[in-house]
N, C-alpha and C positions, 0 to 999 in steps of 0.2 A: 845480182839480177838473175838468180837461178830460176830455172823453170818451176812454175808453181807459185812463185812469189806473187802476193796479192796486192801489193802497193802500186802506186801510180808510177814508180820509178821505171819499171819496164816499159810502160806506155810512153813515157817521156823519151826514153832512149830510142824506141822505135820511131817516134815522130821526128826526132832530131836526125837520125840516120836517113830517114826518108827526105826531109826537107833540106838538110845541109850536107849530108854524106853522099848524096848522089846515088843512093841505093834504091832499088825497087822493093816491093813487099816480098817477093819471092826470095830475093837475096837476104833480106833482113830475117825472114823466117828460117832460112838455112843457117844463118849465123847464130840465131838464138835457139835452134833446135825445135822449132814449131812450124806448123803449116802456114803458108802465106795468108790463108783466110783468117787465121787467128790474129795475124798482124793487123789486118783490116778491122777486125772486131775490136781489138785493143785500141787502135787509133781513134775509132769512133767513140768508144767508151771514155777515152781520155778527153776528147772534145766535150762530152757531156759533163764529166767531172770538173773540167776547167770552168765551164759556165756556172757551176754551182758553188765552186770553192775559190774565193778571192785570193787566198794565200797560195794555192796551187797555181792559179793564173799568174800571179805576180812572180812566182818562182820561175815558171816557164818563160815569162817575158824577159827576166834577167838572163836566163840561159841563152835565149834567142839573140838578145842584144850582144852578148859576148861572142857568140858564134858568128854573127854578122860582122862584128868588128874584126874578127880574126880572118875573115875572108877578104877584107879590103886591103 
């Protein structure tokens, strides 16, 4: 998930850290070597991509399901 990577993977990672990792956007940005506003933009872009791509949406759904199960 190196800086400059153009796939959805970085966005998925950011979203999961935000939703399930208890991190705010500033902390995620620091961890990933980017500005917190870039985290916000990527999370928004991921939401748009997810609405357009059923496979991506299904993948994210499976990841979320596993993370939710591990928190119980």
